[in-house]
One Martini backbone bead per residue (centre of mass of N, CA, C, O) as a GRO file, in nm:
protein
  271
    1MET     BB    1  -1.479   1.231  -3.237
    2TYR     BB    2  -1.524   1.077  -2.948
    3ARG     BB    3  -1.312   0.778  -2.855
    4PRO     BB    4  -1.300   0.547  -2.643
    5GLU     BB    5  -1.104   0.327  -2.495
    6TYR     BB    6  -1.071  -0.026  -2.470
    7MET     BB    7  -1.036  -0.251  -2.208
    8LEU     BB    8  -0.838  -0.548  -2.351
    9ILE     BB    9  -0.668  -0.702  -2.129
   10ASP     BB   10  -0.543  -0.993  -2.053
   11PRO     BB   11  -0.510  -1.128  -1.722
   12VAL     BB   12  -0.391  -1.366  -1.876
   13ILE     BB   13  -0.093  -1.510  -1.981
   14PHE     BB   14  -0.142  -1.830  -1.918
   15ARG     BB   15  -0.228  -2.177  -1.970
   16LEU     BB   16  -0.257  -2.492  -1.778
   17GLY     BB   17  -0.523  -2.602  -1.815
   18PRO     BB   18  -0.665  -2.510  -1.500
   19LEU     BB   19  -0.431  -2.312  -1.505
   20GLU     BB   20  -0.357  -1.972  -1.408
   21PHE     BB   21  -0.158  -1.696  -1.529
   22ARG     BB   22  -0.130  -1.375  -1.379
   23TRP     BB   23  -0.044  -1.048  -1.374
   24TYR     BB   24  -0.110  -0.994  -1.074
   25GLY     BB   25   0.079  -1.218  -0.956
   26LEU     BB   26   0.336  -1.103  -1.082
   27MET     BB   27   0.335  -0.826  -0.949
   28TYR     BB   28   0.383  -0.943  -0.669
   29LEU     BB   29   0.654  -1.076  -0.720
   30VAL     BB   30   0.815  -0.834  -0.822
   31GLY     BB   31   0.758  -0.655  -0.576
   32PHE     BB   32   0.911  -0.847  -0.376
   33GLY     BB   33   1.181  -0.837  -0.517
   34ILE     BB   34   1.227  -0.541  -0.482
   35ALA     BB   35   1.203  -0.519  -0.176
   36TYR     BB   36   1.452  -0.708  -0.127
   37LEU     BB   37   1.657  -0.522  -0.248
   38ILE     BB   38   1.611  -0.272  -0.071
   39ILE     BB   39   1.649  -0.390   0.204
   40ARG     BB   40   1.935  -0.487   0.158
   41ASN     BB   41   2.059  -0.213   0.091
   42GLU     BB   42   1.983  -0.064   0.365
   43LEU     BB   43   2.135  -0.265   0.557
   44ALA     BB   44   2.412  -0.199   0.433
   45ARG     BB   45   2.414   0.112   0.456
   46LYS     BB   46   2.357   0.117   0.773
   47ASN     BB   47   2.478  -0.121   0.926
   48GLY     BB   48   2.178  -0.179   0.975
   49PRO     BB   49   2.009  -0.347   1.242
   50LEU     BB   50   2.086  -0.578   1.036
   51PRO     BB   51   2.181  -0.804   0.850
   52THR     BB   52   2.153  -0.880   0.510
   53GLU     BB   53   2.048  -1.182   0.570
   54ALA     BB   54   1.760  -1.081   0.696
   55ALA     BB   55   1.584  -0.985   0.451
   56GLY     BB   56   1.410  -1.245   0.406
   57ASP     BB   57   1.277  -1.250   0.690
   58PHE     BB   58   1.151  -0.966   0.680
   59LEU     BB   59   0.975  -1.009   0.436
   60PHE     BB   60   0.812  -1.249   0.522
   61TYR     BB   61   0.665  -1.086   0.754
   62LEU     BB   62   0.544  -0.871   0.565
   63VAL     BB   63   0.379  -1.055   0.386
   64LEU     BB   64   0.205  -1.181   0.594
   65GLY     BB   65   0.086  -0.917   0.707
   66LEU     BB   66  -0.041  -0.825   0.429
   67LEU     BB   67  -0.227  -1.054   0.370
   68LEU     BB   68  -0.389  -1.076   0.635
   69GLY     BB   69  -0.457  -0.774   0.664
   70ALA     BB   70  -0.598  -0.723   0.391
   71ARG     BB   71  -0.828  -0.912   0.439
   72VAL     BB   72  -0.937  -0.814   0.724
   73GLY     BB   73  -0.973  -0.520   0.615
   74TYR     BB   74  -1.192  -0.581   0.414
   75VAL     BB   75  -1.399  -0.707   0.592
   76ILE     BB   76  -1.431  -0.469   0.791
   77PHE     BB   77  -1.439  -0.198   0.588
   78TYR     BB   78  -1.621  -0.330   0.315
   79ASN     BB   79  -1.790  -0.629   0.415
   80LEU     BB   80  -1.919  -0.721   0.686
   81PRO     BB   81  -2.212  -0.819   0.655
   82VAL     BB   82  -2.156  -1.045   0.471
   83TYR     BB   83  -1.943  -1.205   0.669
   84ILE     BB   84  -2.135  -1.249   0.892
   85HIS     BB   85  -2.343  -1.439   0.708
   86ARG     BB   86  -2.054  -1.547   0.555
   87PRO     BB   87  -1.771  -1.650   0.699
   88TRP     BB   88  -1.639  -1.855   0.479
   89GLU     BB   89  -1.563  -1.621   0.271
   90ILE     BB   90  -1.291  -1.521   0.409
   91PHE     BB   91  -1.129  -1.762   0.246
   92ALA     BB   92  -1.221  -1.651  -0.046
   93VAL     BB   93  -0.972  -1.504  -0.208
   94TRP     BB   94  -1.047  -1.566  -0.522
   95HIS     BB   95  -1.280  -1.335  -0.500
   96GLY     BB   96  -1.148  -1.116  -0.358
   97GLY     BB   97  -1.035  -0.869  -0.125
   98MET     BB   98  -0.833  -0.602  -0.057
   99SER     BB   99  -0.649  -0.400   0.193
  100PHE     BB  100  -0.415  -0.171   0.249
  101HIS     BB  101  -0.473  -0.075   0.534
  102GLY     BB  102  -0.475  -0.354   0.646
  103GLY     BB  103  -0.179  -0.429   0.543
  104LEU     BB  104  -0.043  -0.206   0.715
  105ILE     BB  105  -0.124  -0.323   0.989
  106GLY     BB  106  -0.008  -0.603   0.947
  107MET     BB  107   0.302  -0.504   0.906
  108ILE     BB  108   0.339  -0.370   1.179
  109PHE     BB  109   0.299  -0.618   1.350
  110SER     BB  110   0.505  -0.803   1.204
  111GLY     BB  111   0.740  -0.614   1.252
  112LEU     BB  112   0.733  -0.609   1.563
  113ILE     BB  113   0.784  -0.899   1.604
  114PHE     BB  114   1.053  -0.913   1.460
  115SER     BB  115   1.200  -0.707   1.640
  116ILE     BB  116   1.173  -0.868   1.899
  117ARG     BB  117   1.313  -1.129   1.808
  118ARG     BB  118   1.576  -0.967   1.701
  119LYS     BB  119   1.653  -0.711   1.869
  120ALA     BB  120   1.531  -0.455   1.699
  121SER     BB  121   1.455  -0.163   1.552
  122PHE     BB  122   1.146  -0.077   1.460
  123LEU     BB  123   1.186   0.203   1.317
  124GLU     BB  124   1.426   0.111   1.128
  125LEU     BB  125   1.253  -0.105   0.978
  126ALA     BB  126   1.012   0.076   0.897
  127ASP     BB  127   1.168   0.255   0.707
  128ILE     BB  128   1.250   0.033   0.507
  129GLY     BB  129   0.963  -0.066   0.446
  130ALA     BB  130   0.856   0.202   0.329
  131LEU     BB  131   1.061   0.218   0.099
  132ALA     BB  132   0.966  -0.084  -0.021
  133ALA     BB  133   0.667  -0.012  -0.116
  134PRO     BB  134   0.586   0.169  -0.367
  135LEU     BB  135   0.652  -0.023  -0.614
  136GLY     BB  136   0.451  -0.234  -0.535
  137LEU     BB  137   0.197  -0.052  -0.554
  138MET     BB  138   0.232   0.006  -0.846
  139LEU     BB  139   0.199  -0.292  -0.949
  140GLY     BB  140  -0.085  -0.331  -0.824
  141ARG     BB  141  -0.229  -0.120  -0.994
  142ILE     BB  142  -0.155  -0.250  -1.271
  143GLY     BB  143  -0.312  -0.499  -1.203
  144ASN     BB  144  -0.592  -0.362  -1.177
  145PHE     BB  145  -0.591  -0.257  -1.464
  146ILE     BB  146  -0.578  -0.532  -1.609
  147ASN     BB  147  -0.844  -0.635  -1.453
  148GLY     BB  148  -1.057  -0.397  -1.457
  149GLU     BB  149  -1.040  -0.261  -1.172
  150LEU     BB  150  -1.091   0.009  -0.987
  151PHE     BB  151  -1.215   0.225  -1.127
  152GLY     BB  152  -1.341   0.501  -1.250
  153ARG     BB  153  -1.500   0.773  -1.323
  154MET     BB  154  -1.679   0.954  -1.522
  155THR     BB  155  -1.545   1.062  -1.854
  156TYR     BB  156  -1.432   1.300  -2.137
  157LEU     BB  157  -1.165   1.264  -2.162
  158PRO     BB  158  -0.925   1.142  -2.385
  159TRP     BB  159  -0.846   0.897  -2.158
  160GLY     BB  160  -1.077   0.762  -2.158
  161MET     BB  161  -1.232   0.444  -2.042
  162ILE     BB  162  -1.357   0.114  -2.108
  163PHE     BB  163  -1.482  -0.108  -1.876
  164PRO     BB  164  -1.621  -0.401  -1.852
  165GLY     BB  165  -1.747  -0.332  -1.540
  166GLY     BB  166  -1.850   0.002  -1.629
  167GLY     BB  167  -1.977   0.012  -1.874
  168ASN     BB  168  -2.075   0.228  -2.153
  169VAL     BB  169  -1.843   0.425  -2.014
  170PRO     BB  170  -1.610   0.657  -1.957
  171ARG     BB  171  -1.308   0.637  -1.769
  172HIS     BB  172  -1.095   0.664  -1.536
  173PRO     BB  173  -0.755   0.562  -1.489
  174SER     BB  174  -0.706   0.540  -1.159
  175GLN     BB  175  -0.489   0.325  -1.131
  176LEU     BB  176  -0.261   0.516  -1.274
  177TYR     BB  177  -0.261   0.737  -1.080
  178GLU     BB  178  -0.184   0.573  -0.828
  179ALA     BB  179   0.078   0.452  -0.947
  180LEU     BB  180   0.227   0.721  -0.956
  181LEU     BB  181   0.192   0.834  -0.673
  182GLU     BB  182   0.267   0.558  -0.500
  183GLY     BB  183   0.527   0.518  -0.657
  184PRO     BB  184   0.763   0.706  -0.798
  185ILE     BB  185   0.697   0.961  -0.631
  186LEU     BB  186   0.719   0.847  -0.341
  187PHE     BB  187   0.993   0.707  -0.379
  188THR     BB  188   1.164   0.960  -0.446
  189ILE     BB  189   1.117   1.107  -0.185
  190LEU     BB  190   1.233   0.897   0.011
  191TRP     BB  191   1.509   0.845  -0.127
  192VAL     BB  192   1.617   1.138  -0.068
  193LEU     BB  193   1.540   1.144   0.253
  194ARG     BB  194   1.704   0.897   0.381
  195THR     BB  195   1.989   1.087   0.409
  196LYS     BB  196   1.851   1.343   0.581
  197VAL     BB  197   1.745   1.185   0.794
  198LYS     BB  198   1.785   1.077   1.151
  199ARG     BB  199   1.527   0.969   1.260
  200PRO     BB  200   1.364   0.704   1.360
  201GLY     BB  201   1.057   0.718   1.162
  202ASP     BB  202   1.040   0.941   0.953
  203ILE     BB  203   0.977   0.780   0.693
  204LEU     BB  204   0.715   0.659   0.789
  205SER     BB  205   0.566   0.932   0.845
  206ILE     BB  206   0.591   1.034   0.553
  207PHE     BB  207   0.442   0.799   0.424
  208LEU     BB  208   0.175   0.830   0.562
  209VAL     BB  209   0.113   1.113   0.465
  210LEU     BB  210   0.158   1.094   0.154
  211TYR     BB  211  -0.024   0.857   0.090
  212GLY     BB  212  -0.277   0.984   0.194
  213ILE     BB  213  -0.286   1.223  -0.001
  214PHE     BB  214  -0.268   1.067  -0.273
  215ARG     BB  215  -0.510   0.887  -0.236
  216PHE     BB  216  -0.729   1.083  -0.177
  217THR     BB  217  -0.702   1.233  -0.441
  218ALA     BB  218  -0.750   0.991  -0.637
  219GLU     BB  219  -1.049   0.919  -0.521
  220PHE     BB  220  -1.197   1.144  -0.703
  221PHE     BB  221  -1.162   0.934  -0.966
  222ARG     BB  222  -1.288   0.693  -0.808
  223GLU     BB  223  -1.493   0.460  -0.776
  224PRO     BB  224  -1.699   0.349  -0.554
  225ASP     BB  225  -1.790   0.122  -0.361
  226PRO     BB  226  -2.089  -0.030  -0.411
  227GLN     BB  227  -2.146  -0.135  -0.111
  228LEU     BB  228  -2.105   0.191  -0.006
  229GLY     BB  229  -2.002   0.431  -0.124
  230PHE     BB  230  -2.073   0.704   0.036
  231ILE     BB  231  -2.019   0.808   0.368
  232VAL     BB  232  -1.919   1.127   0.391
  233SER     BB  233  -1.923   1.418   0.238
  234GLY     BB  234  -1.826   1.251  -0.038
  235LEU     BB  235  -1.675   1.021   0.102
  236THR     BB  236  -1.469   0.754   0.115
  237MET     BB  237  -1.333   0.493   0.276
  238GLY     BB  238  -1.047   0.551   0.166
  239GLN     BB  239  -1.040   0.845   0.266
  240ILE     BB  240  -1.081   0.808   0.561
  241LEU     BB  241  -0.827   0.621   0.600
  242CYS     BB  242  -0.623   0.843   0.490
  243LEU     BB  243  -0.664   1.048   0.711
  244ALA     BB  244  -0.577   0.860   0.942
  245MET     BB  245  -0.296   0.816   0.830
  246SER     BB  246  -0.193   1.104   0.817
  247PHE     BB  247  -0.242   1.166   1.117
  248SER     BB  248  -0.048   0.945   1.220
  249GLY     BB  249   0.206   1.071   1.088
  250ILE     BB  250   0.196   1.345   1.237
  251VAL     BB  251   0.215   1.233   1.522
  252LEU     BB  252   0.480   1.076   1.490
  253PHE     BB  253   0.657   1.319   1.408
  254THR     BB  254   0.607   1.481   1.664
  255CYS     BB  255   0.697   1.277   1.882
  256LEU     BB  256   0.988   1.254   1.778
  257ARG     BB  257   1.060   1.556   1.827
  258LEU     BB  258   0.999   1.560   2.125
  259LYS     BB  259   1.199   1.345   2.207
  260THR     BB  260   1.452   1.482   2.109
  261ARG     BB  261   1.425   1.738   2.293
  262THR     BB  262   1.413   1.592   2.562
  263GLU     BB  263   1.697   1.447   2.533
  264GLY     BB  264   1.854   1.720   2.496
  265GLN     BB  265   1.772   1.826   2.788
  266ASN     BB  266   1.836   1.515   2.881
  267PRO     BB  267   2.138   1.342   2.877
  268SER     BB  268   2.065   1.100   3.075
  269VAL     BB  269   1.900   0.982   2.870
  270GLY     BB  270   2.007   0.662   2.774
  271SER     BB  271   2.290   0.614   2.946
   0.00000   0.00000   0.00000
C-alpha cells in the first residue's frame, strides 16, 4: 500500500531565548558566501572589469537590490490588493513574501548603479552576477522545502510527500525540482559556456532564457499561490513572469548579435 512520507523537518536549527536561528536564513548566508567566491574567481579570471578586491562591494549592491526588489516584487505581483489596504504590512518581512523576479529586477538596477559608480562594464558585471546566482537559488529552494512552503500539487507518485500546510494529501516536493533545475543544472551550463562565449551579456541572456524555461516547467508541479490561483489559460503568475523573462533573454541575445554584426561592418564604430 502506498504510504507518502511526512515532511517533518524542524525549520529552526536552535533557539536562544526568544531568538530563533532558522535553516532558511542559513541557506541565504551560505548562498551569499558562495556567490562571493564565484564573483571573486571570475574577476580574477577575466582580469577585470574590476579588481578582485571589489567583489565584496559588488555583492553588497546585489544583495541590497535582491532583498528590496524581492519584497517590492512580491507586493506588486502577488498580493497588491492586500498591501493597498494595509500598506504598513509591506515592511512586515517576517511574515514572508519574496519574489525572485522582483529580486532579479532589483539586482539589475543595483548592478547598473554599481557599474556607473565604478565606471565598469554593466554587461560584464551582469554576466558574473548571473553565474553567481544559481547555487544560491538552489539553497533558497532547499530552504523553502525545509520550511514546508511553496509545495507542489497533489500526486500519488512514490516520492509524494505530505506537507504540514498542504492538507492530508501527498504532494510533489516541487521545491526540490526547482532546486535541481535552477541550481546545479543551470550553473553547470553557464559554467561551461562562460569560457566559450565572447560577447559581454551573453551569459546574462542565457541565464534569463534557461531560468525562465526551467522555472516555467517546474511550476506545472507546484501548487499555485492561493491568493491568485491560475491567471490565464491554466498558467500561474510565476509562469507568466518566466515567459516574460525568457523573452527578455532572447531579445537581449539577439540585440547583442546584431550589435556585433553592425560593428563588424563598421570598423570605425567605437574607435
